[in-house]
Jmol script that loads the backbone (N, CA, C; Angstrom):
load data "model"
ATOM      1  N   UNK A   1     -11.499 -12.948  15.754  1.00  0.00           N
ATOM      2  CA  UNK A   1     -13.101 -12.737  15.742  1.00  0.00           C
ATOM      3  C   UNK A   1     -13.549 -11.340  15.230  1.00  0.00           C
ATOM      4  N   UNK A   2     -14.487 -11.228  14.500  1.00  0.00           N
ATOM      5  CA  UNK A   2     -15.068  -9.944  13.885  1.00  0.00           C
ATOM      6  C   UNK A   2     -15.523  -9.120  15.101  1.00  0.00           C
ATOM      7  N   UNK A   3     -15.592  -7.616  14.883  1.00  0.00           N
ATOM      8  CA  UNK A   3     -16.310  -6.869  15.767  1.00  0.00           C
ATOM      9  C   UNK A   3     -17.545  -6.300  15.050  1.00  0.00           C
ATOM     10  N   UNK A   4     -18.632  -6.472  16.003  1.00  0.00           N
ATOM     11  CA  UNK A   4     -20.082  -6.120  15.368  1.00  0.00           C
ATOM     12  C   UNK A   4     -20.525  -5.004  16.187  1.00  0.00           C
ATOM     13  N   UNK A   5     -21.202  -3.962  15.442  1.00  0.00           N
ATOM     14  CA  UNK A   5     -21.801  -2.790  16.127  1.00  0.00           C
ATOM     15  C   UNK A   5     -23.344  -2.917  16.462  1.00  0.00           C
ATOM     16  N   UNK A   6     -23.754  -2.676  17.648  1.00  0.00           N
ATOM     17  CA  UNK A   6     -25.211  -2.887  18.115  1.00  0.00           C
ATOM     18  C   UNK A   6     -25.530  -1.437  18.837  1.00  0.00           C
ATOM     19  N   UNK A   7     -26.793  -1.490  18.743  1.00  0.00           N
ATOM     20  CA  UNK A   7     -27.457  -0.041  19.237  1.00  0.00           C
ATOM     21  C   UNK A   7     -28.448  -0.402  20.221  1.00  0.00           C
ATOM     22  N   UNK A   8     -28.190   0.151  21.394  1.00  0.00           N
ATOM     23  CA  UNK A   8     -29.243  -0.084  22.468  1.00  0.00           C
ATOM     24  C   UNK A   8     -30.811   0.491  22.066  1.00  0.00           C
ATOM     25  N   UNK A   9     -31.705  -0.265  22.504  1.00  0.00           N
ATOM     26  CA  UNK A   9     -32.943   0.001  22.048  1.00  0.00           C
ATOM     27  C   UNK A   9     -33.701   0.427  23.386  1.00  0.00           C
ATOM     28  N   UNK A  10     -33.897   1.582  23.623  1.00  0.00           N
ATOM     29  CA  UNK A  10     -34.511   1.970  25.187  1.00  0.00           C
ATOM     30  C   UNK A  10     -36.030   1.646  25.359  1.00  0.00           C
ATOM     31  N   UNK A  11     -36.493   1.389  26.298  1.00  0.00           N
ATOM     32  CA  UNK A  11     -37.915   1.076  26.675  1.00  0.00           C
ATOM     33  C   UNK A  11     -38.864   1.626  25.622  1.00  0.00           C
ATOM     34  N   UNK A  12     -38.717   3.018  25.392  1.00  0.00           N
ATOM     35  CA  UNK A  12     -39.764   3.701  24.649  1.00  0.00           C
ATOM     36  C   UNK A  12     -39.601   3.635  23.093  1.00  0.00           C
ATOM     37  N   UNK A  13     -38.541   2.569  22.786  1.00  0.00           N
ATOM     38  CA  UNK A  13     -38.419   2.388  21.488  1.00  0.00           C
ATOM     39  C   UNK A  13     -37.240   3.210  20.762  1.00  0.00           C
ATOM     40  N   UNK A  14     -36.917   4.323  21.390  1.00  0.00           N
ATOM     41  CA  UNK A  14     -35.975   5.198  20.828  1.00  0.00           C
ATOM     42  C   UNK A  14     -34.478   4.306  20.956  1.00  0.00           C
ATOM     43  N   UNK A  15     -33.547   4.983  20.117  1.00  0.00           N
ATOM     44  CA  UNK A  15     -32.191   4.233  20.076  1.00  0.00           C
ATOM     45  C   UNK A  15     -31.268   4.938  20.902  1.00  0.00           C
ATOM     46  N   UNK A  16     -30.404   4.245  21.552  1.00  0.00           N
ATOM     47  CA  UNK A  16     -29.583   4.655  22.579  1.00  0.00           C
ATOM     48  C   UNK A  16     -28.107   4.464  21.994  1.00  0.00           C
ATOM     49  N   UNK A  17     -27.137   4.400  22.904  1.00  0.00           N
ATOM     50  CA  UNK A  17     -25.900   4.210  22.573  1.00  0.00           C
ATOM     51  C   UNK A  17     -25.472   3.182  21.697  1.00  0.00           C
ATOM     52  N   UNK A  18     -24.317   3.321  20.787  1.00  0.00           N
ATOM     53  CA  UNK A  18     -24.017   2.414  20.091  1.00  0.00           C
ATOM     54  C   UNK A  18     -22.773   1.568  20.578  1.00  0.00           C
ATOM     55  N   UNK A  19     -22.732   0.244  20.645  1.00  0.00           N
ATOM     56  CA  UNK A  19     -21.630  -0.440  21.294  1.00  0.00           C
ATOM     57  C   UNK A  19     -21.093  -1.331  20.196  1.00  0.00           C
ATOM     58  N   UNK A  20     -19.737  -1.664  20.428  1.00  0.00           N
ATOM     59  CA  UNK A  20     -19.005  -2.704  19.545  1.00  0.00           C
ATOM     60  C   UNK A  20     -18.702  -3.947  20.591  1.00  0.00           C
ATOM     61  N   UNK A  21     -19.107  -5.122  19.861  1.00  0.00           N
ATOM     62  CA  UNK A  21     -19.022  -6.438  20.710  1.00  0.00           C
ATOM     63  C   UNK A  21     -18.477  -7.334  19.742  1.00  0.00           C
ATOM     64  N   UNK A  22     -17.557  -8.185  20.202  1.00  0.00           N
ATOM     65  CA  UNK A  22     -16.946  -9.353  19.488  1.00  0.00           C
ATOM     66  C   UNK A  22     -17.474 -10.553  19.780  1.00  0.00           C
ATOM     67  N   UNK A  23     -18.015 -11.321  18.694  1.00  0.00           N
ATOM     68  CA  UNK A  23     -18.314 -12.666  18.499  1.00  0.00           C
ATOM     69  C   UNK A  23     -18.106 -13.215  17.481  1.00  0.00           C
ATOM     70  N   UNK A  24     -18.246 -14.508  17.249  1.00  0.00           N
ATOM     71  CA  UNK A  24     -17.914 -15.456  16.196  1.00  0.00           C
ATOM     72  C   UNK A  24     -18.980 -15.092  15.126  1.00  0.00           C
ATOM     73  N   UNK A  25     -18.316 -15.388  13.847  1.00  0.00           N
ATOM     74  CA  UNK A  25     -19.286 -15.231  12.844  1.00  0.00           C
ATOM     75  C   UNK A  25     -20.351 -16.273  12.663  1.00  0.00           C
ATOM     76  N   UNK A  26     -20.406 -17.544  13.374  1.00  0.00           N
ATOM     77  CA  UNK A  26     -21.230 -18.433  13.243  1.00  0.00           C
ATOM     78  C   UNK A  26     -22.033 -18.362  14.338  1.00  0.00           C
ATOM     79  N   UNK A  27     -21.995 -17.433  15.277  1.00  0.00           N
ATOM     80  CA  UNK A  27     -22.880 -17.117  16.384  1.00  0.00           C
ATOM     81  C   UNK A  27     -24.346 -16.189  15.840  1.00  0.00           C
ATOM     82  N   UNK A  28     -25.248 -16.381  16.444  1.00  0.00           N
ATOM     83  CA  UNK A  28     -26.502 -15.519  15.985  1.00  0.00           C
ATOM     84  C   UNK A  28     -26.249 -14.212  16.540  1.00  0.00           C
ATOM     85  N   UNK A  29     -26.889 -13.194  16.022  1.00  0.00           N
ATOM     86  CA  UNK A  29     -26.823 -11.957  16.628  1.00  0.00           C
ATOM     87  C   UNK A  29     -27.386 -11.680  17.945  1.00  0.00           C
ATOM     88  N   UNK A  30     -26.843 -10.967  18.603  1.00  0.00           N
ATOM     89  CA  UNK A  30     -27.154 -10.825  20.086  1.00  0.00           C
ATOM     90  C   UNK A  30     -28.557  -9.900  20.094  1.00  0.00           C
ATOM     91  N   UNK A  31     -29.447 -10.219  21.214  1.00  0.00           N
ATOM     92  CA  UNK A  31     -30.530  -9.408  21.408  1.00  0.00           C
ATOM     93  C   UNK A  31     -30.653  -8.663  22.577  1.00  0.00           C
ATOM     94  N   UNK A  32     -29.533  -8.989  23.530  1.00  0.00           N
ATOM     95  CA  UNK A  32     -29.422  -8.330  24.865  1.00  0.00           C
ATOM     96  C   UNK A  32     -28.107  -7.891  25.007  1.00  0.00           C
ATOM     97  N   UNK A  33     -27.764  -6.757  25.556  1.00  0.00           N
ATOM     98  CA  UNK A  33     -26.496  -6.211  26.184  1.00  0.00           C
ATOM     99  C   UNK A  33     -26.053  -7.299  27.075  1.00  0.00           C
ATOM    100  N   UNK A  34     -24.735  -7.739  26.933  1.00  0.00           N
ATOM    101  CA  UNK A  34     -24.220  -8.639  27.761  1.00  0.00           C
ATOM    102  C   UNK A  34     -24.068  -8.326  29.173  1.00  0.00           C
ATOM    103  N   UNK A  35     -24.060  -7.045  29.280  1.00  0.00           N
ATOM    104  CA  UNK A  35     -23.679  -6.623  30.692  1.00  0.00           C
ATOM    105  C   UNK A  35     -24.937  -6.029  31.446  1.00  0.00           C
ATOM    106  N   UNK A  36     -25.847  -5.048  30.734  1.00  0.00           N
ATOM    107  CA  UNK A  36     -26.907  -4.618  31.340  1.00  0.00           C
ATOM    108  C   UNK A  36     -28.166  -5.178  31.156  1.00  0.00           C
ATOM    109  N   UNK A  37     -28.251  -6.227  30.082  1.00  0.00           N
ATOM    110  CA  UNK A  37     -29.529  -6.920  29.850  1.00  0.00           C
ATOM    111  C   UNK A  37     -30.395  -6.192  28.948  1.00  0.00           C
ATOM    112  N   UNK A  38     -30.280  -4.970  28.601  1.00  0.00           N
ATOM    113  CA  UNK A  38     -30.891  -4.190  27.834  1.00  0.00           C
ATOM    114  C   UNK A  38     -31.125  -4.568  26.214  1.00  0.00           C
ATOM    115  N   UNK A  39     -32.223  -4.310  25.621  1.00  0.00           N
ATOM    116  CA  UNK A  39     -32.524  -4.824  24.196  1.00  0.00           C
ATOM    117  C   UNK A  39     -31.478  -4.127  23.425  1.00  0.00           C
ATOM    118  N   UNK A  40     -30.887  -4.876  22.370  1.00  0.00           N
ATOM    119  CA  UNK A  40     -29.952  -4.232  21.560  1.00  0.00           C
ATOM    120  C   UNK A  40     -30.476  -4.748  20.113  1.00  0.00           C
ATOM    121  N   UNK A  41     -29.956  -4.220  19.198  1.00  0.00           N
ATOM    122  CA  UNK A  41     -30.175  -4.429  17.763  1.00  0.00           C
ATOM    123  C   UNK A  41     -28.923  -4.240  16.977  1.00  0.00           C
ATOM    124  N   UNK A  42     -28.534  -5.141  15.996  1.00  0.00           N
ATOM    125  CA  UNK A  42     -27.439  -4.996  15.222  1.00  0.00           C
ATOM    126  C   UNK A  42     -27.432  -3.996  14.239  1.00  0.00           C
ATOM    127  N   UNK A  43     -26.388  -3.231  14.093  1.00  0.00           N
ATOM    128  CA  UNK A  43     -26.423  -2.051  13.147  1.00  0.00           C
ATOM    129  C   UNK A  43     -25.340  -2.690  12.041  1.00  0.00           C
ATOM    130  N   UNK A  44     -25.712  -2.514  10.889  1.00  0.00           N
ATOM    131  CA  UNK A  44     -25.053  -2.969   9.796  1.00  0.00           C
ATOM    132  C   UNK A  44     -24.163  -1.790   9.088  1.00  0.00           C
ATOM    133  N   UNK A  45     -22.974  -1.928   9.010  1.00  0.00           N
ATOM    134  CA  UNK A  45     -22.113  -0.911   8.411  1.00  0.00           C
ATOM    135  C   UNK A  45     -21.215  -1.737   7.336  1.00  0.00           C
ATOM    136  N   UNK A  46     -20.649  -0.816   6.484  1.00  0.00           N
ATOM    137  CA  UNK A  46     -19.689  -1.103   5.623  1.00  0.00           C
ATOM    138  C   UNK A  46     -18.332  -1.945   6.131  1.00  0.00           C
ATOM    139  N   UNK A  47     -17.848  -2.966   5.732  1.00  0.00           N
ATOM    140  CA  UNK A  47     -16.808  -3.438   6.202  1.00  0.00           C
ATOM    141  C   UNK A  47     -15.347  -2.721   5.772  1.00  0.00           C
ATOM    142  N   UNK A  48     -14.326  -2.629   6.774  1.00  0.00           N
ATOM    143  CA  UNK A  48     -13.203  -2.011   6.384  1.00  0.00           C
ATOM    144  C   UNK A  48     -12.089  -3.164   5.848  1.00  0.00           C
ATOM    145  N   UNK A  49     -11.821  -2.969   4.754  1.00  0.00           N
ATOM    146  CA  UNK A  49     -10.925  -4.183   3.950  1.00  0.00           C
ATOM    147  C   UNK A  49      -9.509  -3.581   3.665  1.00  0.00           C
ATOM    148  N   UNK A  50      -8.524  -3.930   4.521  1.00  0.00           N
ATOM    149  CA  UNK A  50      -7.263  -3.417   4.218  1.00  0.00           C
ATOM    150  C   UNK A  50      -6.634  -4.156   2.980  1.00  0.00           C
ATOM    151  N   UNK A  51      -5.845  -3.490   2.244  1.00  0.00           N
ATOM    152  CA  UNK A  51      -5.429  -3.841   1.106  1.00  0.00           C
ATOM    153  C   UNK A  51      -5.101  -2.616  -0.038  1.00  0.00           C
ATOM    154  N   UNK A  52      -5.229  -2.918  -1.150  1.00  0.00           N
ATOM    155  CA  UNK A  52      -4.754  -2.017  -2.302  1.00  0.00           C
ATOM    156  C   UNK A  52      -5.690  -0.769  -2.158  1.00  0.00           C
ATOM    157  N   UNK A  53      -7.083  -1.083  -1.540  1.00  0.00           N
ATOM    158  CA  UNK A  53      -7.985  -0.075  -1.579  1.00  0.00           C
ATOM    159  C   UNK A  53      -7.620   1.196  -0.674  1.00  0.00           C
ATOM    160  N   UNK A  54      -6.601   1.331   0.229  1.00  0.00           N
ATOM    161  CA  UNK A  54      -6.385   2.051   1.270  1.00  0.00           C
ATOM    162  C   UNK A  54      -5.308   3.151   0.452  1.00  0.00           C
ATOM    163  N   UNK A  55      -5.332   4.405   0.894  1.00  0.00           N
ATOM    164  CA  UNK A  55      -4.698   5.510   0.356  1.00  0.00           C
ATOM    165  C   UNK A  55      -3.325   5.431   0.417  1.00  0.00           C
ATOM    166  N   UNK A  56      -2.620   4.601   1.180  1.00  0.00           N
ATOM    167  CA  UNK A  56      -1.061   4.474   1.124  1.00  0.00           C
ATOM    168  C   UNK A  56      -0.917   3.501  -0.091  1.00  0.00           C
ATOM    169  N   UNK A  57      -1.437   2.572  -0.160  1.00  0.00           N
ATOM    170  CA  UNK A  57      -1.243   1.579  -1.335  1.00  0.00           C
ATOM    171  C   UNK A  57      -1.484   2.155  -2.618  1.00  0.00           C
ATOM    172  N   UNK A  58      -2.724   2.891  -2.709  1.00  0.00           N
ATOM    173  CA  UNK A  58      -2.879   3.748  -3.811  1.00  0.00           C
ATOM    174  C   UNK A  58      -1.774   4.506  -4.384  1.00  0.00           C
ATOM    175  N   UNK A  59      -1.145   5.480  -3.195  1.00  0.00           N
ATOM    176  CA  UNK A  59      -0.216   6.182  -3.693  1.00  0.00           C
ATOM    177  C   UNK A  59       1.308   5.591  -4.188  1.00  0.00           C
ATOM    178  N   UNK A  60       1.270   4.212  -3.567  1.00  0.00           N
ATOM    179  CA  UNK A  60       2.332   3.606  -3.935  1.00  0.00           C
ATOM    180  C   UNK A  60       2.244   2.948  -5.500  1.00  0.00           C
ATOM    181  N   UNK A  61       0.961   2.538  -5.639  1.00  0.00           N
ATOM    182  CA  UNK A  61       0.949   2.100  -7.068  1.00  0.00           C
ATOM    183  C   UNK A  61       0.913   3.141  -8.227  1.00  0.00           C
ATOM    184  N   UNK A  62       0.510   4.256  -8.063  1.00  0.00           N
ATOM    185  CA  UNK A  62       0.621   5.425  -8.778  1.00  0.00           C
ATOM    186  C   UNK A  62       1.890   6.335  -8.738  1.00  0.00           C
ATOM    187  N   UNK A  63       2.648   5.825  -7.930  1.00  0.00           N
ATOM    188  CA  UNK A  63       3.904   6.594  -7.853  1.00  0.00           C
ATOM    189  C   UNK A  63       4.726   6.747  -9.091  1.00  0.00           C
ATOM    190  N   UNK A  64       5.410   7.882  -9.625  1.00  0.00           N
ATOM    191  CA  UNK A  64       6.181   7.949 -10.566  1.00  0.00           C
ATOM    192  C   UNK A  64       7.282   6.915 -10.724  1.00  0.00           C
ATOM    193  N   UNK A  65       7.837   6.349  -9.749  1.00  0.00           N
ATOM    194  CA  UNK A  65       8.878   5.134 -10.031  1.00  0.00           C
ATOM    195  C   UNK A  65       8.144   3.788 -10.210  1.00  0.00           C
ATOM    196  N   UNK A  66       7.171   3.658  -9.710  1.00  0.00           N
ATOM    197  CA  UNK A  66       6.333   2.478  -9.985  1.00  0.00           C
ATOM    198  C   UNK A  66       5.663   2.522 -11.387  1.00  0.00           C
ATOM    199  N   UNK A  67       4.956   3.725 -11.802  1.00  0.00           N
ATOM    200  CA  UNK A  67       4.636   3.984 -13.320  1.00  0.00           C
ATOM    201  C   UNK A  67       5.693   3.677 -14.262  1.00  0.00           C
ATOM    202  N   UNK A  68       6.871   4.274 -13.884  1.00  0.00           N
ATOM    203  CA  UNK A  68       7.952   4.307 -15.013  1.00  0.00           C
ATOM    204  C   UNK A  68       8.454   2.792 -15.092  1.00  0.00           C
ATOM    205  N   UNK A  69       8.594   1.973 -14.054  1.00  0.00           N
ATOM    206  CA  UNK A  69       8.953   0.552 -13.768  1.00  0.00           C
ATOM    207  C   UNK A  69       8.144  -0.251 -14.618  1.00  0.00           C
ATOM    208  N   UNK A  70       6.784   0.051 -14.718  1.00  0.00           N
ATOM    209  CA  UNK A  70       5.769  -0.696 -15.445  1.00  0.00           C
ATOM    210  C   UNK A  70       5.484  -0.240 -16.868  1.00  0.00           C
ATOM    211  N   UNK A  71       6.374   0.736 -17.441  1.00  0.00           N
ATOM    212  CA  UNK A  71       6.213   1.252 -18.615  1.00  0.00           C
ATOM    213  C   UNK A  71       5.252   2.147 -18.916  1.00  0.00           C
ATOM    214  N   UNK A  72       4.576   2.848 -18.001  1.00  0.00           N
ATOM    215  CA  UNK A  72       3.549   3.868 -18.282  1.00  0.00           C
ATOM    216  C   UNK A  72       4.138   5.135 -18.318  1.00  0.00           C
ATOM    217  N   UNK A  73       3.376   6.102 -18.941  1.00  0.00           N
ATOM    218  CA  UNK A  73       3.692   7.555 -18.975  1.00  0.00           C
ATOM    219  C   UNK A  73       2.744   8.165 -18.183  1.00  0.00           C
ATOM    220  N   UNK A  74       3.390   9.253 -17.369  1.00  0.00           N
ATOM    221  CA  UNK A  74       2.373  10.008 -16.571  1.00  0.00           C
ATOM    222  C   UNK A  74       2.513  11.585 -16.938  1.00  0.00           C
ATOM    223  N   UNK A  75       1.429  12.054 -17.093  1.00  0.00           N
ATOM    224  CA  UNK A  75       1.499  13.541 -17.157  1.00  0.00           C
ATOM    225  C   UNK A  75       0.458  14.065 -16.223  1.00  0.00           C
ATOM    226  N   UNK A  76       0.911  15.342 -15.815  1.00  0.00           N
ATOM    227  CA  UNK A  76       0.357  16.207 -14.786  1.00  0.00           C
ATOM    228  C   UNK A  76      -0.060  17.469 -15.239  1.00  0.00           C
ATOM    229  N   UNK A  77      -1.264  17.869 -15.076  1.00  0.00           N
ATOM    230  CA  UNK A  77      -1.808  18.945 -15.411  1.00  0.00           C
ATOM    231  C   UNK A  77      -0.964  20.309 -14.640  1.00  0.00           C
ATOM    232  N   UNK A  78      -0.661  21.246 -15.675  1.00  0.00           N
ATOM    233  CA  UNK A  78      -0.074  22.307 -15.231  1.00  0.00           C
ATOM    234  C   UNK A  78      -0.664  23.576 -15.887  1.00  0.00           C
ATOM    235  N   UNK A  79      -1.767  23.774 -15.709  1.00  0.00           N
ATOM    236  CA  UNK A  79      -2.571  25.018 -16.160  1.00  0.00           C
ATOM    237  C   UNK A  79      -3.477  24.518 -17.068  1.00  0.00           C
ATOM    238  N   UNK A  80      -4.403  25.414 -17.540  1.00  0.00           N
ATOM    239  CA  UNK A  80      -5.682  24.948 -18.540  1.00  0.00           C
ATOM    240  C   UNK A  80      -4.848  24.588 -19.929  1.00  0.00           C
ATOM    241  N   UNK A  81      -5.314  23.207 -20.167  1.00  0.00           N
ATOM    242  CA  UNK A  81      -4.957  22.664 -21.479  1.00  0.00           C
ATOM    243  C   UNK A  81      -3.493  22.497 -21.730  1.00  0.00           C
ATOM    244  N   UNK A  82      -2.649  22.319 -20.405  1.00  0.00           N
ATOM    245  CA  UNK A  82      -1.143  22.148 -20.471  1.00  0.00           C
ATOM    246  C   UNK A  82      -0.908  20.893 -19.504  1.00  0.00           C
ATOM    247  N   UNK A  83      -0.105  20.111 -19.922  1.00  0.00           N
ATOM    248  CA  UNK A  83       0.285  18.924 -19.277  1.00  0.00           C
ATOM    249  C   UNK A  83       1.766  18.432 -19.169  1.00  0.00           C
ATOM    250  N   UNK A  84       2.286  18.452 -18.356  1.00  0.00           N
ATOM    251  CA  UNK A  84       3.799  18.289 -18.151  1.00  0.00           C
ATOM    252  C   UNK A  84       4.113  16.697 -17.843  1.00  0.00           C
ATOM    253  N   UNK A  85       5.116  16.154 -18.596  1.00  0.00           N
ATOM    254  CA  UNK A  85       5.434  14.667 -18.226  1.00  0.00           C
ATOM    255  C   UNK A  85       6.251  14.474 -16.850  1.00  0.00           C
ATOM    256  N   UNK A  86       5.713  13.633 -16.228  1.00  0.00           N
ATOM    257  CA  UNK A  86       6.483  13.233 -14.811  1.00  0.00           C
ATOM    258  C   UNK A  86       7.486  12.200 -14.993  1.00  0.00           C
ATOM    259  N   UNK A  87       6.947  11.203 -15.656  1.00  0.00           N
ATOM    260  CA  UNK A  87       7.682   9.977 -15.883  1.00  0.00           C
ATOM    261  C   UNK A  87       7.280   9.208 -17.278  1.00  0.00           C
ATOM    262  N   UNK A  88       8.168   8.417 -17.781  1.00  0.00           N
ATOM    263  CA  UNK A  88       8.038   7.611 -18.945  1.00  0.00           C
ATOM    264  C   UNK A  88       8.356   8.176 -20.196  1.00  0.00           C
ATOM    265  N   UNK A  89       7.877   7.619 -21.402  1.00  0.00           N
ATOM    266  CA  UNK A  89       8.410   7.971 -22.803  1.00  0.00           C
ATOM    267  C   UNK A  89       7.372   9.061 -23.379  1.00  0.00           C
ATOM    268  N   UNK A  90       7.845   9.701 -24.262  1.00  0.00           N
ATOM    269  CA  UNK A  90       7.217  10.753 -25.053  1.00  0.00           C
ATOM    270  C   UNK A  90       7.350  11.884 -24.848  1.00  0.00           C
ATOM    271  N   UNK A  91       6.537  12.902 -25.436  1.00  0.00           N
ATOM    272  CA  UNK A  91       7.047  14.472 -25.308  1.00  0.00           C
ATOM    273  C   UNK A  91       6.913  14.993 -23.884  1.00  0.00           C
ATOM    274  N   UNK A  92       7.803  16.002 -23.740  1.00  0.00           N
ATOM    275  CA  UNK A  92       7.951  16.597 -22.438  1.00  0.00           C
ATOM    276  C   UNK A  92       6.635  17.236 -21.920  1.00  0.00           C
ATOM    277  N   UNK A  93       5.911  17.555 -22.821  1.00  0.00           N
ATOM    278  CA  UNK A  93       4.697  18.515 -22.409  1.00  0.00           C
ATOM    279  C   UNK A  93       3.570  18.136 -23.490  1.00  0.00           C
ATOM    280  N   UNK A  94       2.286  18.432 -23.124  1.00  0.00           N
ATOM    281  CA  UNK A  94       1.250  18.234 -23.936  1.00  0.00           C
ATOM    282  C   UNK A  94       0.578  19.524 -23.943  1.00  0.00           C
ATOM    283  N   UNK A  95      -0.194  20.100 -25.039  1.00  0.00           N
ATOM    284  CA  UNK A  95      -0.939  21.519 -25.056  1.00  0.00           C
ATOM    285  C   UNK A  95      -2.087  21.014 -25.909  1.00  0.00           C
ATOM    286  N   UNK A  96      -3.347  21.587 -25.408  1.00  0.00           N
ATOM    287  CA  UNK A  96      -4.346  21.457 -26.159  1.00  0.00           C
ATOM    288  C   UNK A  96      -4.758  23.010 -26.531  1.00  0.00           C
ATOM    289  N   UNK A  97      -4.702  23.146 -27.833  1.00  0.00           N
ATOM    290  CA  UNK A  97      -5.054  24.606 -28.524  1.00  0.00           C
ATOM    291  C   UNK A  97      -6.191  24.677 -29.251  1.00  0.00           C
TER     292      UNK A  97
END
end "model"
wireframe off; spacefill off
backbone 0.3
color backbone group
């Protein structure tokens, strides 16, 4: 089941602590803290989606070995206007003059 963030609404209308609660997607949003009975409101946040979008997978996808296996050429900047080949076909370096 997903984890939802809620924020306590104090009696004066100010916002209190943020809590994380687990409940089903098909259940309505909670309006009261399940333990204290205080008023709460749902806090909308961006979801975390594991997959190719994380940094570990991105590094694997753009690794020299993977790019070479897929037929790409990778150049890395080595100074102003100078690029050195790390993997693939083509000249060993590129210069912009």
